[in-house]
Each structure stands twice: as structure tokens, then as C-alpha cells.
C-alpha positions as CSV (number, residue, x, y, z in Angstrom):
1,M,6.0,4.3,-4.4
2,K,7.6,6.1,-1.4
3,S,11.0,5.1,0.3
4,T,10.4,3.7,3.9
5,A,12.4,6.9,5.3
6,E,9.8,9.1,3.6
7,L,6.9,6.8,5.0
8,R,8.3,6.9,8.5
9,E,8.2,11.0,8.6
10,M,4.5,10.6,8.1
11,N,1.6,10.6,10.8
12,V,-0.5,7.6,11.2
13,E,-3.5,9.3,9.5
14,D,-1.6,10.1,6.4
15,L,-0.3,6.5,6.4
16,Q,-3.8,5.2,6.7
17,S,-5.2,7.2,4.0
18,M,-2.3,6.3,1.6
19,L,-3.1,2.3,2.8
20,Y,-6.7,3.0,1.9
21,E,-5.8,4.2,-1.7
22,I,-3.3,1.5,-2.1
23,R,-6.2,-0.9,-1.3
24,K,-8.6,0.7,-3.9
25,D,-5.7,0.6,-6.5
26,Q,-5.4,-3.2,-5.7
27,F,-9.0,-3.7,-6.3
28,K,-9.3,-2.0,-9.4
29,L,-6.4,-3.7,-10.7
30,R,-7.9,-7.2,-9.9
31,L,-11.1,-6.2,-11.6
32,L,-9.2,-5.0,-14.8
33,R,-7.4,-8.6,-14.6
34,T,-10.5,-10.3,-14.7
35,Q,-11.9,-8.0,-17.6
36,D,-8.6,-8.2,-19.8
37,P,-5.8,-10.4,-18.4
38,Q,-3.5,-9.2,-21.4
39,S,-3.3,-5.7,-20.2
40,V,-2.4,-6.0,-16.5
41,K,1.1,-6.0,-15.7
42,T,1.4,-8.6,-13.2
43,H,4.4,-7.1,-11.4
44,H,2.0,-4.4,-9.8
45,F,0.6,-7.1,-7.6
46,S,3.7,-7.8,-5.7
47,E,4.8,-4.1,-5.6
48,M,1.5,-3.2,-4.0
49,K,1.5,-5.9,-1.8
50,K,5.0,-5.0,-0.4
51,Q,3.9,-1.4,-0.1
52,V,1.0,-2.6,2.1
53,A,3.2,-4.7,4.3
54,K,5.7,-1.6,4.7
55,I,2.8,1.2,5.5
56,K,1.2,-1.5,8.1
57,T,4.5,-2.2,9.7
58,I,5.5,1.6,10.1
59,I,1.7,1.9,11.5
60,T,2.3,-0.6,14.1
61,E,5.5,0.6,15.0
62,K,4.2,4.2,15.7
63,N,1.2,2.8,17.6
64,R,3.5,0.8,19.7
65,K,5.6,4.1,20.4
66,L,2.5,6.0,21.5
67,V,1.4,3.2,24.2
């Protein structure tokens, strides 16, 4: 998981690709949870959710600066 400062240095395309990868990992984790609930560490869900929020916020900030 990258820090906010590292995320701010990235360009929008890289952030969007990272967002896509995190969303894909979230989906895989949800599927794994339905198959074997004991093996999934539930704190990963909240960490991914926070990471998605950070990335979306930074993308929005960068888009507002361009306008």
C-alpha cells in the first residue's frame, strides 16, 4: 500500500490503472470469502476500501487542477 505522498506524485493514468487492480483484488477477495470464509482476513476489505477512496480523491484533485 502506497502512502498518500507517493500517490500524489503519480499521474492520472497510473492512478486509474492502480484503482482497476485494487478493484479486481477486491472482487477476488469477495469470491474467496464466499468459497472459504475462514481463510479470508477481513481487515483487507477495509484497507482496500480506504485505498480506493484515497486514489479517487487524488484523481479528482488532479482533474480539478487541470480545468
